[in-house]
N, C-alpha and C positions, 0 to 999 in steps of 0.2 A: 650458070654457076661455073666458076672456075674449074676446071680438069685439074689445074697443079694443086689446088688447095684440096680438092677430094682425094687426090693421090696422097698427100701427106697425112690428110686426117685419117685414112686408111691405115697409111703405114703407122701411125702414133697409136692408133686403137689396137691394130695386130701385136705391137710390141707391149703393149699395157694389159692386154687379156688374157688369159690363161686359158689353155685346152681351146682355143678358138681361132680361126683364121678365115677372115673375113673378105669378100672380094667385092668389087665394085659393082657387081648385079644385086648386092644386096644394101643398096643405101637408102632404100626406104624401109628396112626391116628394123623391128624395135630392138634396141640394143640389150635392154634389160631380159627380153625373152631368151636374147642371144648368149646370156651368161654376165653382161655388165652389171656388177654391183657397185655399190657406192664407194668403195675404195678404189676400184679400177678408175670409176667415173673422176676422181679427184685427182689421181695420177695423169688421167688425160688429159684433164684442163689444165693441171700445171704444165705438163709437156706441149701442148697447143700453145699457151701463152708464151711459152720460151722459145718455140720454134717459129713463130710469126710476129715475136716482139711486140705483143697486144695484152690489153688486159681485157678478159671477157666481163661483160657489164653483169652487174650483181643479179639483176632479174633474171639471166640465164644459167645460173649457177645450182641448177635442179636438174636432175636426171630425167624428170618428164618434160623439159623445156628442150632439151638436146639429147633425144633418144634415138635418134637415127643419125646415121651418117649424114644426109642431106641436109639436117637440121644444124647439125654442128658447122657443117660446112658454110651453112648461109649466116650463122652467127660470125663465122670467122672472116667471112667476105665482108661483111658490115662494118666489121670492127676495122678491117684493112683500109676499107673506103673512108670511114670516118676519119682514120689516121693520117691518111692522103690528105683530107679536106682541110685539117689542122694545120700539116706542113706547109700546105699552100696560101695559109692566110698569112 
């Protein structure tokens, strides 16, 4: 998994979650337990799509599908890889 993606995801999450400051040590912890609600999740998804200039596939637009930093980073990395393949075609 790309460190730059994890760092940016962590930064965006920390900007959009109140009263929580997550660290890289928490990439496998359930974000809903750490205080992420559905409104924060929507804000984070929008910020991620803008930051990485991607569209997150609909099947991942559920908190249960992207409830850890590592899962979010995997979805972002896959979307970026897919985008790069399309550009190369």
